[in-house]
GULODO-110716 format. One record per residue (C-alpha): residue in one letter; x, y, z. Coordinates in Angstrom, 1 decimal, decimal comma. Layout:
# GULODO-110716
<"A" <X Y Z>>
...
***
This chain:
# GULODO-110716
<"M" <97,5 -12,6 -79,1>>
<"S" <97,8 -11,2 -82,3>>
<"T" <95,0 -11,5 -85,1>>
<"E" <97,1 -11,8 -88,5>>
<"K" <95,2 -13,9 -90,8>>
<"I" <97,4 -15,0 -93,6>>
<"P" <95,3 -17,0 -96,0>>
<"Q" <97,2 -20,3 -97,5>>
<"D" <97,1 -21,3 -100,8>>
<"T" <94,4 -24,3 -101,2>>
<"E" <95,6 -27,9 -102,2>>
<"K" <95,1 -26,8 -105,9>>
<"G" <97,4 -24,2 -105,7>>
<"S" <100,0 -25,5 -102,8>>
<"I" <103,7 -25,1 -103,3>>
<"S" <105,0 -28,7 -103,6>>
<"I" <108,7 -28,9 -101,6>>
<"E" <110,2 -31,0 -104,3>>
<"E" <109,2 -27,7 -106,4>>
<"R" <111,2 -25,5 -104,4>>
<"Q" <113,9 -27,6 -103,1>>
<"E" <116,5 -24,7 -103,7>>
<"R" <113,9 -22,0 -101,7>>
<"I" <116,2 -19,8 -99,5>>
<"D" <115,8 -20,3 -95,7>>
<"L" <114,9 -17,3 -94,3>>
<"V" <116,4 -18,2 -91,0>>
<"N" <119,8 -19,4 -92,1>>
<"N" <120,5 -18,1 -95,9>>
<"V" <124,4 -18,7 -95,7>>
<"N" <124,6 -18,4 -99,7>>
<"A" <123,0 -14,8 -99,2>>
<"K" <120,9 -15,0 -102,3>>
<"I" <117,6 -12,8 -103,4>>
<"Q" <115,1 -14,8 -104,4>>
<"N" <111,5 -13,7 -106,0>>
<"P" <109,1 -15,5 -104,1>>
<"L" <107,6 -16,6 -107,2>>
<"H" <110,6 -17,9 -109,1>>
<"G" <110,5 -21,6 -110,1>>
<"I" <106,7 -22,0 -110,3>>
<"S" <105,7 -23,0 -113,8>>
<"R" <103,1 -20,9 -115,4>>
<"N" <99,9 -23,1 -115,0>>
<"K" <101,0 -23,8 -111,3>>
<"L" <101,0 -20,0 -110,5>>
<"M" <97,5 -19,3 -112,7>>
<"A" <96,3 -21,9 -110,5>>
<"Q" <97,4 -20,5 -107,2>>
<"V" <96,2 -17,0 -108,2>>
<"E" <93,1 -18,9 -109,2>>
<"A" <92,6 -20,2 -105,6>>
<"F" <93,7 -17,1 -104,3>>
<"A" <91,1 -15,1 -105,6>>
<"R" <88,2 -17,3 -104,8>>
<"E" <89,3 -17,7 -101,4>>
<"Q" <89,4 -13,8 -100,7>>
<"D" <86,2 -13,4 -102,7>>
<"M" <88,4 -11,3 -105,7>>
<"E" <87,0 -13,2 -108,6>>
<"D" <85,7 -10,2 -110,1>>
<"I" <89,5 -9,0 -110,7>>
<"L" <91,0 -12,6 -111,7>>
<"P" <92,4 -11,6 -114,6>>
<"L" <94,1 -8,5 -113,3>>
<"L" <95,6 -10,4 -110,7>>
<"Q" <96,9 -13,2 -113,0>>
<"K" <98,4 -10,7 -115,2>>
<"G" <99,7 -9,0 -112,0>>
<"A" <101,4 -12,3 -110,7>>
<"L" <103,2 -12,8 -113,9>>
<"V" <104,6 -9,4 -114,1>>
<"A" <105,5 -9,9 -110,4>>
<"Q" <107,4 -13,5 -111,3>>
<"N" <109,2 -11,7 -114,6>>
<"P" <109,1 -8,0 -113,8>>
<"A" <112,1 -7,1 -116,6>>
<"K" <109,9 -9,7 -119,4>>
<"F" <106,7 -7,5 -119,2>>
<"E" <107,1 -6,2 -122,8>>
<"F" <107,1 -9,7 -124,0>>
<"M" <103,7 -10,8 -122,1>>
<"E" <101,2 -11,4 -124,4>>
<"E" <98,4 -11,0 -121,7>>
<"L" <99,2 -7,5 -121,4>>
<"D" <97,7 -4,6 -123,6>>
<"E" <100,1 -1,5 -124,8>>
<"E" <98,6 0,7 -122,2>>
<"E" <99,3 -1,5 -119,3>>
<"K" <103,0 -2,0 -120,4>>
<"E" <103,5 1,8 -120,9>>
<"V" <102,0 2,3 -117,0>>
<"L" <104,9 -0,2 -116,1>>
<"R" <107,6 1,6 -118,5>>
<"R" <106,5 4,5 -116,5>>
<"E" <107,7 2,8 -113,3>>
<"T" <111,0 3,2 -114,4>>
<"T" <111,2 6,3 -116,9>>
<"H" <108,8 8,6 -114,4>>
<"K" <109,4 7,3 -111,1>>
<"W" <108,3 10,4 -109,5>>
<"S" <104,8 10,2 -111,1>>
<"Q" <103,0 8,9 -108,6>>
<"P" <98,8 9,0 -107,1>>
<"R" <98,1 11,9 -105,1>>
<"A" <96,9 9,8 -102,4>>
<"L" <100,4 8,5 -102,1>>
<"Y" <101,8 12,4 -102,3>>
<"F" <99,1 13,2 -99,5>>
<"T" <99,9 10,3 -97,3>>
<"V" <103,8 11,6 -97,6>>
<"I" <102,7 15,1 -96,7>>
<"L" <100,9 13,9 -93,7>>
<"C" <103,7 11,9 -92,6>>
<"S" <106,1 15,1 -93,1>>
<"L" <103,6 17,2 -90,9>>
<"A" <104,1 14,2 -88,0>>
<"A" <107,9 14,6 -88,5>>
<"A" <107,5 18,3 -88,3>>
<"V" <105,8 18,1 -84,7>>
<"Q" <108,5 15,8 -83,8>>
<"G" <111,2 18,1 -84,4>>
<"W" <109,1 21,1 -83,2>>
<"D" <108,8 19,3 -79,8>>
<"Q" <112,6 18,7 -79,7>>
<"T" <113,4 22,5 -80,0>>
<"G" <110,8 24,0 -78,0>>
<"S" <113,1 23,6 -74,6>>
<"N" <116,0 24,5 -76,5>>
<"G" <115,2 28,3 -76,1>>
<"A" <113,4 27,8 -73,0>>
<"N" <116,6 26,4 -71,3>>
<"L" <117,6 30,4 -71,2>>
<"S" <114,4 31,2 -68,7>>
<"F" <112,6 28,2 -67,0>>
<"P" <115,2 27,5 -64,8>>
<"A" <115,0 30,9 -63,6>>
<"E" <111,3 30,6 -63,3>>
<"F" <111,5 27,7 -60,9>>
<"N" <114,7 28,7 -59,0>>
<"I" <116,7 25,8 -60,4>>
<"T" <119,7 28,0 -62,1>>
<"S" <123,3 26,7 -61,8>>
<"N" <125,0 30,0 -61,8>>
<"P" <128,5 30,3 -60,3>>
<"G" <128,5 29,9 -56,5>>
<"D" <125,2 28,8 -56,3>>
<"P" <125,4 26,0 -53,7>>
<"N" <123,0 23,9 -55,7>>
<"A" <124,2 24,1 -59,1>>
<"S" <125,0 20,6 -59,4>>
<"R" <121,6 19,4 -58,1>>
<"N" <119,8 21,9 -60,8>>
<"E" <121,9 20,9 -63,6>>
<"W" <120,7 17,5 -63,1>>
<"I" <116,7 18,7 -62,8>>
<"V" <117,2 20,8 -65,9>>
<"G" <118,4 17,7 -67,6>>
<"L" <115,8 15,7 -65,9>>
<"I" <113,1 17,9 -67,4>>
<"N" <114,9 18,2 -71,2>>
<"S" <115,1 14,5 -71,1>>
<"G" <111,3 13,8 -70,2>>
<"P" <110,0 13,2 -73,2>>
<"Y" <112,8 10,5 -74,3>>
<"I" <112,4 9,0 -71,0>>
<"A" <108,9 8,3 -71,4>>
<"S" <109,0 7,5 -75,1>>
<"C" <111,9 5,0 -74,8>>
<"L" <110,4 3,3 -71,4>>
<"M" <106,9 3,2 -72,6>>
<"G" <105,8 5,2 -75,6>>
<"C" <107,7 3,1 -78,4>>
<"W" <106,4 0,0 -76,9>>
<"L" <102,8 0,9 -77,3>>
<"A" <103,0 1,4 -80,7>>
<"D" <103,0 -2,6 -81,3>>
<"P" <99,4 -2,9 -79,5>>
<"L" <98,3 0,3 -81,0>>
<"N" <99,2 -0,9 -84,3>>
<"N" <97,5 -4,4 -83,8>>
<"L" <94,3 -2,5 -82,5>>
<"L" <93,9 0,9 -84,2>>
<"G" <96,0 0,4 -87,3>>
<"R" <98,7 2,7 -88,6>>
<"R" <96,3 5,8 -88,9>>
<"G" <94,7 5,5 -85,5>>
<"T" <98,3 5,3 -83,7>>
<"I" <99,1 8,3 -85,5>>
<"F" <95,9 10,0 -84,4>>
<"F" <96,7 8,5 -80,6>>
<"A" <100,1 10,4 -81,0>>
<"G" <98,7 13,5 -82,4>>
<"I" <96,6 13,7 -79,8>>
<"F" <99,2 13,6 -76,9>>
<"C" <101,4 15,8 -78,8>>
<"T" <98,9 18,5 -79,1>>
<"F" <97,8 18,7 -75,2>>
<"S" <101,0 17,8 -73,6>>
<"V" <102,7 20,7 -74,7>>
<"I" <100,2 23,1 -73,8>>
<"G" <100,0 21,7 -70,4>>
<"S" <103,8 22,6 -70,7>>
<"G" <103,4 26,3 -71,4>>
<"C" <100,7 26,3 -68,3>>
<"A" <103,1 24,6 -65,7>>
<"Q" <103,3 26,6 -62,4>>
<"T" <106,0 23,8 -60,7>>
<"W" <109,0 22,2 -62,3>>
<"P" <107,4 18,8 -61,5>>
<"Q" <104,4 19,9 -63,4>>
<"L" <106,7 20,7 -66,4>>
<"F" <108,2 17,2 -65,9>>
<"I" <105,0 15,4 -66,0>>
<"C" <103,6 17,5 -69,0>>
<"R" <107,0 16,5 -70,9>>
<"L" <106,6 12,9 -70,2>>
<"L" <103,0 12,7 -71,5>>
<"L" <104,5 14,4 -74,5>>
<"G" <106,7 11,1 -74,8>>
<"L" <103,8 9,1 -74,9>>
<"G" <102,9 10,8 -78,4>>
<"M" <106,3 11,0 -79,6>>
<"G" <107,2 7,5 -79,0>>
<"P" <104,2 5,5 -81,3>>
<"K" <104,7 8,2 -83,9>>
<"A" <108,3 7,6 -84,3>>
<"V" <107,8 4,3 -84,7>>
<"T" <104,6 4,2 -86,8>>
<"V" <105,1 7,2 -89,3>>
<"P" <108,2 5,8 -90,9>>
<"V" <106,9 2,4 -91,2>>
<"Y" <103,3 3,4 -92,7>>
<"A" <105,3 5,9 -95,3>>
<"A" <107,5 2,5 -96,2>>
<"E" <104,6 0,4 -96,4>>
<"N" <102,8 2,7 -98,8>>
<"T" <105,7 3,7 -101,0>>
<"P" <107,2 1,6 -104,0>>
<"A" <110,8 0,6 -103,6>>
<"S" <112,1 2,9 -106,4>>
<"I" <111,3 5,8 -104,4>>
<"R" <110,8 4,4 -100,7>>
<"G" <114,0 5,8 -99,9>>
<"G" <113,5 9,2 -100,6>>
<"L" <110,2 9,3 -99,8>>
<"V" <110,5 7,6 -96,3>>
<"M" <113,6 10,0 -95,4>>
<"S" <111,1 12,8 -95,7>>
<"W" <110,6 12,0 -92,1>>
<"Q" <114,0 13,5 -90,9>>
<"L" <113,7 16,3 -93,9>>
<"W" <110,7 17,6 -92,1>>
<"T" <112,1 16,8 -88,5>>
<"A" <114,9 19,1 -89,6>>
<"F" <112,0 21,3 -90,8>>
<"G" <110,5 21,0 -87,5>>
<"I" <113,7 21,9 -85,8>>
<"F" <113,9 25,0 -87,6>>
<"L" <110,5 25,9 -86,8>>
<"G" <111,2 25,7 -83,3>>
<"F" <114,1 27,5 -83,3>>
<"S" <112,3 30,2 -85,5>>
<"A" <110,1 30,4 -82,7>>
<"N" <112,2 30,5 -79,5>>
<"L" <114,0 33,5 -81,5>>
<"A" <110,5 35,4 -82,2>>
<"L" <109,2 34,7 -78,5>>
<"Y" <112,1 35,2 -76,6>>
<"Q" <111,6 39,2 -76,2>>
<"V" <108,0 38,9 -74,7>>
<"G" <109,2 38,8 -71,1>>
<"S" <108,5 36,3 -68,9>>
<"I" <105,9 34,1 -70,3>>
<"A" <108,2 33,4 -73,5>>
<"W" <109,6 29,9 -72,3>>
<"R" <105,7 29,2 -72,0>>
<"L" <105,3 30,0 -75,5>>
<"Q" <108,3 28,3 -76,6>>
<"L" <107,2 25,1 -75,3>>
<"G" <103,4 25,5 -76,0>>
<"S" <103,8 26,9 -79,3>>
<"A" <104,7 23,1 -80,8>>
<"F" <101,0 22,2 -80,7>>
<"L" <100,6 24,1 -83,8>>
<"P" <101,3 21,4 -86,8>>
<"A" <100,0 18,6 -84,4>>
<"V" <96,7 19,8 -85,0>>
<"P" <96,5 19,4 -89,0>>
<"L" <98,3 16,2 -88,1>>
<"V" <95,3 15,1 -86,5>>
<"I" <92,4 16,4 -88,4>>
<"G" <94,3 14,9 -91,7>>
<"I" <95,2 11,7 -91,0>>
<"Y" <91,9 9,7 -91,5>>
<"F" <91,6 11,3 -95,1>>
<"C" <95,0 9,2 -96,3>>
<"P" <94,5 5,4 -97,3>>
<"E" <95,5 2,8 -94,8>>
<"S" <98,7 0,5 -95,0>>
<"P" <97,6 -2,2 -97,3>>
<"R" <100,2 -4,4 -95,9>>
<"W" <99,0 -4,2 -92,4>>
<"L" <95,2 -4,5 -93,8>>
<"M" <96,9 -7,7 -95,4>>
<"K" <98,2 -8,6 -92,2>>
<"K" <94,7 -8,7 -91,0>>
<"G" <93,1 -10,7 -93,6>>
<"R" <91,3 -7,6 -95,2>>
<"Y" <92,6 -8,3 -98,3>>
<"Q" <89,6 -6,5 -100,3>>
<"D" <90,4 -3,3 -98,2>>
<"A" <94,5 -3,6 -98,7>>
<"Y" <93,3 -3,6 -103,0>>
<"K" <91,6 -0,4 -102,6>>
<"S" <94,2 1,0 -100,7>>
<"F" <96,6 -0,3 -103,2>>
<"K" <94,3 1,1 -105,9>>
<"R" <94,7 4,7 -104,2>>
<"L" <98,4 4,2 -103,8>>
<"R" <99,3 3,0 -107,5>>
<"N" <99,0 4,3 -110,6>>
<"S" <96,9 1,7 -112,1>>
<"E" <94,8 -1,6 -111,0>>
<"L" <97,5 -3,7 -112,8>>
<"Q" <100,2 -2,7 -110,5>>
<"A" <97,7 -2,8 -107,7>>
<"A" <97,0 -6,6 -108,2>>
<"R" <100,6 -7,2 -108,8>>
<"D" <101,9 -5,8 -105,4>>
<"L" <98,7 -7,3 -103,6>>
<"Y" <99,9 -10,6 -104,9>>
<"Y" <103,4 -10,3 -104,5>>
<"V" <103,3 -9,4 -100,7>>
<"H" <100,5 -12,0 -100,2>>
<"R" <103,5 -14,5 -101,3>>
<"Q" <105,7 -13,2 -99,3>>
<"L" <103,4 -12,7 -95,9>>
<"M" <102,9 -16,7 -96,6>>
<"E" <106,5 -17,5 -96,3>>
<"E" <107,4 -15,1 -93,4>>
<"F" <104,5 -16,5 -91,3>>
<"A" <105,7 -20,0 -92,4>>
<"V" <108,9 -19,4 -90,6>>
<"L" <108,6 -16,9 -88,4>>
<"K" <105,1 -17,1 -86,7>>
<"G" <105,2 -13,8 -84,5>>
<"S" <101,8 -14,8 -82,7>>
<"T" <101,8 -12,7 -79,6>>
<"Y" <103,5 -9,4 -78,1>>
<"V" <105,9 -11,2 -75,9>>
<"S" <106,8 -13,7 -78,5>>
<"R" <107,6 -10,9 -81,2>>
<"F" <110,0 -9,2 -79,0>>
<"I" <112,0 -12,3 -77,8>>
<"E" <112,1 -13,4 -81,6>>
<"L" <113,9 -10,0 -82,0>>
<"F" <116,8 -11,7 -80,2>>
<"T" <116,2 -15,2 -81,1>>
<"V" <115,5 -15,7 -84,7>>
<"P" <118,6 -15,4 -86,6>>
<"R" <117,5 -13,2 -89,5>>
<"I" <115,5 -10,9 -87,2>>
<"R" <118,3 -10,6 -84,9>>
<"R" <120,6 -9,4 -87,6>>
<"A" <117,9 -6,6 -88,4>>
<"T" <117,8 -5,9 -84,6>>
<"L" <121,6 -5,3 -84,2>>
<"A" <121,6 -3,2 -87,3>>
<"S" <119,0 -1,0 -86,5>>
<"W" <120,3 -0,7 -82,8>>
<"V" <123,8 0,2 -84,3>>
<"V" <122,5 3,0 -87,1>>
<"M" <119,8 4,6 -84,1>>
<"I" <122,6 4,7 -81,4>>
<"A" <125,0 6,0 -83,8>>
<"Q" <122,5 9,0 -84,0>>
<"Q" <123,1 9,9 -80,7>>
<"M" <126,6 9,4 -80,4>>
<"C" <127,5 11,4 -83,1>>
<"G" <126,4 14,3 -80,7>>
<"I" <123,5 16,0 -82,9>>
<"N" <121,5 16,3 -80,1>>
<"I" <124,0 18,3 -77,9>>
<"I" <123,2 20,7 -80,5>>
<"A" <119,5 20,5 -81,3>>
<"F" <118,9 20,2 -77,2>>
<"Y" <121,6 22,6 -76,0>>
<"S" <122,5 24,7 -78,5>>
<"S" <121,5 28,0 -77,1>>
<"T" <123,2 27,0 -73,9>>
<"I" <126,3 25,9 -75,8>>
<"F" <126,5 29,3 -77,8>>
<"S" <125,7 31,5 -74,3>>
<"V" <128,8 29,8 -72,6>>
<"A" <130,8 30,8 -76,1>>
<"G" <129,9 34,4 -75,2>>
<"Y" <126,9 35,4 -76,9>>
<"S" <124,1 37,3 -75,8>>
<"V" <120,7 35,8 -75,3>>
<"K" <119,5 37,2 -78,7>>
<"S" <123,0 36,0 -80,7>>
<"A" <122,4 32,5 -79,2>>
<"L" <119,2 32,4 -80,4>>
<"L" <119,8 33,9 -83,8>>
<"A" <122,9 31,0 -83,7>>
<"S" <120,5 28,4 -82,9>>
<"F" <118,4 29,4 -85,8>>
<"G" <121,0 29,4 -87,9>>
<"F" <122,0 26,0 -87,1>>
<"G" <118,6 24,7 -87,6>>
<"L" <118,6 26,4 -91,1>>
<"V" <121,8 24,6 -92,3>>
<"N" <120,4 21,4 -90,8>>
<"W" <117,2 21,6 -92,7>>
<"L" <118,8 22,9 -96,1>>
<"F" <121,5 20,0 -96,3>>
<"A" <118,7 17,4 -95,8>>
<"F" <117,4 18,0 -99,2>>
<"P" <120,2 16,1 -101,0>>
<"A" <119,6 13,0 -99,2>>
<"V" <116,2 12,8 -101,0>>
<"W" <118,4 11,9 -104,0>>
<"T" <121,5 10,5 -102,7>>
<"I" <120,3 8,3 -100,1>>
<"D" <118,9 5,9 -103,0>>
<"T" <122,0 6,4 -105,0>>
<"F" <125,1 6,0 -102,7>>
<"G" <123,1 4,0 -100,5>>
<"R" <122,7 4,2 -96,6>>
<"R" <125,7 2,6 -95,7>>
<"N" <128,0 4,8 -98,1>>
<"L" <126,3 8,0 -96,8>>
<"L" <126,9 6,9 -93,3>>
<"L" <130,5 5,9 -93,8>>
<"F" <131,3 9,3 -95,7>>
<"T" <129,9 11,7 -93,1>>
<"F" <130,9 9,9 -89,6>>
<"P" <134,9 11,2 -90,5>>
<"N" <133,6 14,5 -91,1>>
<"M" <131,4 15,0 -88,2>>
<"A" <134,3 14,0 -86,1>>
<"W" <136,7 16,2 -87,2>>
<"T" <134,3 19,1 -87,1>>
<"L" <133,2 18,7 -83,6>>
<"L" <137,1 18,4 -82,3>>
<"A" <137,3 21,8 -84,5>>
<"A" <134,5 23,5 -82,3>>
<"G" <136,0 22,1 -79,2>>
<"F" <139,3 23,4 -80,0>>
<"C" <137,7 27,1 -80,7>>
<"F" <136,7 27,4 -77,3>>
<"L" <140,2 27,4 -76,3>>
<"I" <140,9 30,9 -78,3>>
<"P" <140,8 34,1 -75,8>>
<"T" <137,3 35,5 -75,4>>
<"S" <139,1 38,7 -75,9>>
<"N" <139,8 37,4 -80,1>>
<"S" <136,6 38,5 -82,2>>
<"A" <137,5 35,4 -84,2>>
<"R" <136,2 33,1 -81,5>>
<"V" <132,3 33,4 -81,7>>
<"P" <132,1 33,2 -85,6>>
<"L" <134,7 30,1 -85,7>>
<"I" <132,6 28,2 -83,1>>
<"A" <129,5 28,9 -85,0>>
<"F" <131,0 28,0 -88,1>>
<"F" <132,2 24,5 -87,1>>
<"V" <129,1 23,6 -85,7>>
<"F" <127,2 24,7 -88,6>>
<"L" <129,5 22,4 -90,8>>
<"F" <128,8 19,8 -88,8>>
<"G" <125,5 20,3 -89,4>>
<"A" <125,9 20,3 -93,0>>
<"F" <127,6 16,9 -92,7>>
<"Y" <125,2 15,4 -90,5>>
<"S" <121,6 16,1 -92,4>>
<"P" <122,5 14,1 -95,8>>
<"G" <123,8 11,1 -94,0>>
<"E" <123,2 10,3 -90,2>>
<"G" <120,1 12,3 -90,2>>
<"P" <117,8 10,6 -92,8>>
<"V" <119,9 7,4 -92,7>>
<"P" <118,5 5,5 -89,5>>
<"F" <114,6 5,9 -89,5>>
<"T" <114,7 4,8 -93,2>>
<"Y" <116,8 2,1 -92,6>>
<"S" <115,0 0,6 -89,4>>
<"A" <111,8 0,9 -91,1>>
<"E" <112,7 -1,4 -94,1>>
<"V" <114,8 -3,9 -92,3>>
<"F" <112,5 -5,8 -90,4>>
<"P" <109,9 -8,4 -91,8>>
<"L" <106,2 -7,5 -91,8>>
<"T" <105,4 -9,9 -88,8>>
<"H" <108,1 -8,2 -86,6>>
<"R" <107,8 -4,5 -88,0>>
<"E" <106,1 -2,8 -85,3>>
<"M" <108,0 -4,4 -82,7>>
<"G" <111,1 -3,9 -84,7>>
<"M" <110,9 0,0 -85,2>>
<"S" <109,7 -0,1 -81,3>>
<"W" <113,2 -1,5 -80,6>>
<"A" <115,3 0,9 -83,1>>
<"V" <113,3 4,1 -82,0>>
<"S" <113,4 3,2 -78,2>>
<"T" <117,0 2,8 -78,6>>
<"C" <117,4 6,0 -80,2>>
<"L" <115,3 8,0 -77,8>>
<"F" <116,5 6,1 -74,4>>
<"W" <120,2 7,5 -75,5>>
<"A" <118,8 10,7 -76,3>>
<"A" <117,4 10,6 -73,0>>
<"V" <120,6 9,8 -71,2>>
<"L" <122,4 12,8 -73,6>>
<"S" <119,7 15,4 -72,5>>
<"L" <119,7 14,2 -68,9>>
<"T" <123,7 14,2 -68,6>>
<"F" <124,6 17,2 -71,1>>
<"P" <124,4 20,1 -68,5>>
<"R" <126,7 18,3 -66,3>>
<"L" <128,9 16,8 -68,6>>
<"L" <129,4 20,6 -70,2>>
<"S" <130,2 21,7 -66,4>>
<"A" <132,4 18,9 -65,7>>
<"F" <134,3 18,5 -68,7>>
<"G" <134,2 21,8 -70,1>>
<"S" <133,2 23,0 -73,7>>
<"V" <136,5 21,5 -75,2>>
<"G" <136,3 18,2 -73,0>>
<"A" <132,5 18,0 -74,1>>
<"F" <133,0 18,4 -78,0>>
<"G" <136,3 16,0 -77,9>>
<"F" <134,3 13,5 -75,8>>
<"Y" <131,6 13,2 -78,7>>
<"A" <134,2 13,5 -81,5>>
<"G" <135,5 10,4 -80,2>>
<"L" <131,8 8,7 -80,0>>
<"N" <131,8 9,3 -83,8>>
<"V" <134,9 7,4 -84,6>>
<"V" <133,5 4,5 -82,3>>
<"A" <130,4 4,6 -84,3>>
<"F" <132,5 4,7 -87,7>>
<"A" <133,9 1,3 -86,8>>
<"M" <130,5 -0,1 -85,6>>
<"I" <128,7 1,0 -89,4>>
<"F" <131,5 -0,4 -91,1>>
<"F" <131,9 -3,9 -89,7>>
<"L" <127,9 -4,4 -88,8>>
<"L" <125,6 -2,7 -91,3>>
<"P" <124,4 -4,2 -94,6>>
<"E" <123,5 -2,2 -97,6>>
<"T" <119,7 -1,8 -98,1>>
<"K" <119,3 0,5 -101,0>>
<"Q" <116,6 -0,1 -103,3>>
<"R" <115,6 -3,5 -102,0>>
<"T" <111,8 -4,2 -101,5>>
<"L" <110,8 -4,5 -98,3>>
<"E" <110,1 -8,4 -98,7>>
<"E" <113,4 -9,5 -100,3>>
<"L" <115,3 -7,6 -97,3>>
<"D" <114,4 -11,0 -95,7>>
<"Y" <117,3 -12,6 -97,7>>
<"I" <119,8 -9,8 -97,1>>
<"F" <119,6 -10,5 -93,5>>
<"A" <120,0 -14,1 -93,7>>
<"V" <123,5 -13,3 -94,1>>
<"P" <125,3 -14,3 -90,7>>
<"T" <126,9 -11,6 -89,1>>
<"S" <130,4 -13,3 -88,8>>
<"K" <130,2 -13,5 -92,2>>
<"H" <129,5 -9,9 -92,9>>
<"I" <132,0 -8,9 -90,5>>
<"A" <134,8 -11,1 -92,3>>
<"Y" <133,6 -9,6 -95,9>>
<"Q" <134,2 -6,2 -94,6>>
<"G" <137,5 -6,7 -92,8>>
<"K" <139,3 -9,4 -95,1>>
<"T" <137,4 -8,3 -98,4>>
<"F" <136,2 -4,7 -98,8>>
<"L" <139,0 -2,9 -96,8>>
<"P" <141,8 -4,5 -98,9>>
<"Y" <140,0 -3,5 -101,8>>
<"F" <139,2 0,1 -101,0>>
<"I" <142,9 0,5 -100,1>>
<"K" <144,2 -0,9 -103,2>>
<"R" <141,5 0,6 -105,3>>
<"W" <141,5 4,1 -103,5>>
<"V" <144,5 4,6 -101,5>>
<"L" <146,9 2,9 -103,9>>
<"F" <145,1 4,0 -107,0>>
<"R" <145,1 0,6 -108,6>>
<"K" <142,6 0,6 -111,0>>
<"D" <142,2 -3,0 -112,0>>
<"T" <141,4 -3,8 -108,6>>
<"K" <138,3 -6,1 -108,5>>
<"L" <135,9 -6,4 -105,6>>
<"E" <134,3 -9,6 -105,0>>
<"P" <130,7 -9,4 -104,1>>
<"L" <128,7 -10,5 -100,9>>
<"Y" <125,7 -11,4 -102,1>>
<"N" <125,4 -13,8 -105,3>>
<"F" <122,3 -12,6 -106,8>>
<"E" <120,3 -15,4 -108,7>>
<"E" <119,6 -14,9 -112,4>>
<"V" <116,1 -14,0 -111,7>>
<"E" <115,0 -10,6 -112,1>>
<"S" <112,9 -9,9 -109,1>>
<"V" <110,3 -6,9 -108,4>>
<"T" <112,9 -4,7 -106,7>>
<"V" <115,3 -4,8 -110,0>>
<"F" <112,6 -4,0 -112,3>>
<"E" <111,7 -1,0 -110,0>>
<"K" <115,0 0,2 -110,2>>
<"G" <115,0 0,4 -113,9>>
<"A" <116,9 -2,5 -115,2>>
<"H" <115,3 -4,3 -118,1>>
***
């Protein structure tokens, strides 16, 4: 049973049905309106509600701040005209627009720790990449031509590589909800860090392939909760204006961890028969400072509010915002949205929250969107490179050293091209980045596959394969790389956020397990050209899924996204096919400059907190 404790406003500050007749229904918002939860409340009524809230939470000592914060949250674009604010407070609010990257140290320290957690994730993924070249020989599970057990051994190698993803999707991700409920965001990350530290050390000490497989399964118990919790933790702590850039640091630093993993593989390959042990075990290095540092970060204020710990939440907000006014504003704004969420959604138990992922329309649409963006990450083929690049390059005719060098180059490209997304994800939007990059990933994979048809005697074969694989990574990193975790972390309401992220990440890791398990056999059965062509085709399928099923979430507050996902899926599909697609053809294919696009969302006249954070005045 969950222990959410969202207080209701007392009678004095209650919200009448008559006053909110135009309130938007979170479950079935056909008109697709984005509405501030404080819209339509008279000033006197709002002040009374804030006073009741402060009294109930024993926060009357900051009542003036809460009242000013509520006024700013209600009309954020008009703070310049509020007599209640002094010039210093107005300057702080102006800087949210003019200096949006000027944030407190505690916020950046939190982001650094989240980035470290992502680097652990990336290093864990690639430790096995280089080890694949040597551990099969150690355990007599090679798949050399003529070996009668080659087919069986290919499945065993795939099983070992998929171990973390099997454990994550079947158990690790689903532990995130009860762990977050019991331990909080920081405690869950600490738990995950412990498993990520000792399981990789165990992998390096394994004496048989079943022992290695068990250690890889235990690693999944750390990777799952960490992958679920860290993006949510980052999203809940950062303001909307920079959330996309900071939350996507998960992918940026996962890519850095992948790069570090490739670097370790290259540095250790010549140490002899224990090379694979060191390549697997070295992934503990970034996990140690993560375990030590996480409790120096503030707990998520939204999680604290969900537990009814409003005073602690206010302390966290003060550490994460530049002023007490901003902290008070965000505290009250999130409180009011929580009231609305709980009134409609009432996620009270673990089982009911899971069921509601598929039964409550607003949540079901977020579930579908997160499923699309997560499965697309595996469909695009990135992890055939991340998991098996050394094997692929060896098949292409590379020496062991050259294969590891090529993998190192891919890791470097993957990391460097993730940097632009820090800016582009909140400029061009999540959806547009995906629609641009998927066609390009399709043709680069196809080109890389066709390069395997070049005769081995031709000196152009080897560099061309590497070139198109690197180009594929360059298109992946600013698009499908950062978007899935950023997107999934922000689309679910707070009541179902842990469960929703568990679903999204388990989807991603389940298909990563399938890919990791099947690729050795797929490569053997289809050949390199067939395997690359197969994943190029999946990119095209993923493009169509994204076009029709994925709403844009760029720079909407976590709370306001409730209203975007209240638009029925059928209406979204119809809009993309009947309105947006004809517009795109007329405007960008036929170059008719006078073509106008009818918007899907009818934004109200009221300026929301998000509009202010985006810089509108």
